[in-house]
C-alpha positions in Angstrom: 18.8 62.9 -38.3 19.3 65.4 -35.4 16.6 66.9 -33.2 17.8 69.8 -31.0 16.3 70.7 -27.7 17.2 73.5 -25.4 19.8 71.7 -23.3 20.3 68.4 -25.2 19.9 66.8 -28.6 18.7 63.4 -29.8 20.8 61.7 -32.4 19.4 58.7 -34.3 21.9 56.6 -36.5 21.2 53.2 -38.0 18.1 52.6 -35.9 19.8 53.5 -32.5 18.9 56.7 -30.8 21.1 58.6 -28.4 20.6 61.7 -26.2 23.5 64.0 -26.2 23.6 66.3 -23.1 26.2 68.9 -22.2 28.2 68.0 -19.1 28.0 70.4 -16.2 31.8 70.3 -15.8 32.8 71.2 -19.3 31.3 71.9 -22.7 31.8 68.4 -24.1 28.8 66.0 -24.5 28.1 62.7 -22.7 26.3 59.9 -24.7 23.3 58.2 -23.1 21.5 55.3 -24.8 17.9 56.1 -25.5 16.8 52.6 -24.4 18.3 53.3 -20.9 15.9 56.2 -20.3 12.8 54.0 -20.0 14.5 50.9 -18.5 12.3 50.8 -15.4 9.2 51.0 -17.5 10.5 48.4 -19.9 11.2 46.0 -16.9 7.6 46.3 -15.8 6.4 45.2 -19.2 8.9 42.4 -19.8 9.7 40.9 -16.4 7.5 39.2 -13.9 6.4 41.2 -10.9 4.2 40.3 -7.9 0.9 42.0 -7.5 -1.7 41.2 -4.8 -5.0 42.3 -6.4 -6.7 40.5 -9.3 -6.8 42.1 -12.7 -10.3 43.3 -13.5 -11.9 44.4 -16.8 -15.3 45.9 -16.6 -17.6 47.3 -19.4 -20.8 49.2 -18.5 -23.4 50.5 -20.8 -26.7 52.2 -20.1 -29.9 52.8 -22.0 -32.6 54.6 -20.1 -33.3 52.8 -16.8 -31.3 49.7 -17.9 -27.6 49.1 -17.2 -25.6 46.3 -18.8 -22.3 45.2 -17.1 -19.7 42.7 -18.3 -17.0 41.9 -15.8 -13.9 39.7 -16.2 -11.3 39.1 -13.4 -8.1 37.2 -13.5 -6.7 36.0 -10.2 -4.1 33.3 -9.6 -4.5 32.1 -13.2 -8.2 31.5 -12.9 -10.7 33.5 -15.0 -14.0 34.7 -13.4 -16.5 36.5 -15.6 -20.1 37.6 -15.4 -22.7 39.6 -17.2 -25.5 41.5 -15.5 -28.6 43.5 -16.5 -30.2 45.9 -14.0 -33.4 47.9 -14.3 -33.9 50.7 -11.8 -36.3 53.5 -11.2 -36.8 55.7 -8.1 -38.8 53.0 -6.2 -37.6 49.6 -7.5 -34.5 47.9 -8.8 -34.2 44.4 -10.4 -30.8 42.9 -11.2 -30.0 39.6 -12.9 -26.4 38.3 -13.0 -25.0 35.3 -14.9 -21.6 33.9 -14.1 -19.3 32.0 -16.5 -19.3 28.9 -14.1 -23.1 28.4 -14.7 -24.3 30.1 -11.5 -26.7 33.0 -11.5 -28.3 35.4 -9.1 -31.5 37.5 -9.0 -32.1 40.6 -6.8 -35.2 42.6 -6.3 -35.3 45.8 -4.2 -38.4 47.9 -3.5 -38.4 51.2 -1.5 -41.7 52.4 0.0 -41.2 56.2 0.0 -44.8 57.3 0.3 -46.2 54.8 2.9 -43.3 54.1 5.2 -40.3 56.3 4.6 -37.1 54.4 5.4 -38.6 50.9 4.7 -36.9 48.8 2.0 -38.0 45.3 0.9 -35.5 42.9 -0.7 -35.6 39.5 -2.3 -32.5 37.6 -3.4 -32.1 34.2 -5.1 -28.8 32.3 -5.9 -29.1 29.6 -8.5 -26.0 27.3 -8.1 -24.9 24.8 -10.8 -24.3 22.2 -8.0 -27.9 22.4 -6.8 -27.2 24.3 -3.5 -29.6 27.2 -4.1 -30.2 29.9 -1.6 -33.0 32.5 -1.2 -33.6 35.3 1.2 -36.5 37.7 1.7 -35.8 40.7 3.9 -37.3 44.0 5.1 -35.2 46.8 6.6 -36.3 50.0 8.3 -33.9 52.8 9.1 -34.7 56.1 10.8 -32.7 58.6 13.0 -33.6 56.8 16.2 -34.3 53.2 15.1 -33.0 50.6 12.8 -34.6 47.1 12.3 -34.1 44.2 9.9 -36.2 41.0 9.4 -34.7 38.1 7.3 -36.4 34.9 6.1 -34.8 32.1 4.1 -37.6 29.9 2.7 -35.3 27.1 1.5 -33.5 26.5 4.8 -36.5 27.6 6.8 -34.4 30.0 8.9 -35.3 33.5 10.1 -33.5 36.5 11.8 -34.7 39.7 13.3 -32.8 42.6 14.8 -33.5 46.0 16.1 -31.6 48.9 17.6 -33.2 51.9 19.2 -31.2 55.1 19.8 -32.3 57.8 22.3 -29.9 60.7 23.2 -26.8 58.9 24.5 -28.4 55.5 25.1 -28.7 52.5 22.7 -30.6 49.4 23.1 -30.5 46.4 20.7 -31.9 42.9 20.3 -31.4 40.0 17.9 -33.3 36.8 17.5 -32.3 34.0 15.0 -33.4 30.4 14.5 -35.5 27.9 12.7 -39.1 28.8 11.7 -40.5 25.8 13.6 -38.8 27.3 16.7 -36.7 24.1 17.3 -33.6 26.2 17.7 -33.7 29.9 18.6 -31.0 32.2 19.8 -31.6 35.6 21.3 -29.3 38.4 22.3 -29.9 41.7 24.0 -27.5 44.6 24.6 -27.3 48.2 25.5 -24.8 51.1 25.8 -24.8 54.5 27.3 
């Protein structure tokens, strides 16, 4: 069977395809094996090659204000997979994520647009299979001239607070972290102009 193109023709005989191209020096034709045209692509599919990023597969579906996500990642021969469900409207978002290793996480985010524009309240809980759970409750305020954050971990009884005030070309910031019973507290203050 012969298929003719403008400058070359493809000839297939007994299951082997050739591309016949006219030579630039004369009117005779040179034979090129069809399998040699895609050799580099074939090498990628059949030979091992080094890649630094893990392979990821993600499927997302949405229904109204709900989003369902399934994620699988392969890195170094280990499989990591999770499923999550998220419900969000303009003021609040709730997300639950389950991991294949038995761990899970729960997130709650609430924005107060009417009462305090720029104020966001968060709660996060990690349920670990090994029993080392973590929880964090936080509030964050952001405006043009000020940014502040307050963190509290009820399981470890730790807190943190930070604030930055910006006026023209000057910035002033402070941070305090430590235990709730004030047995260990660290404070930092800084500024720039």
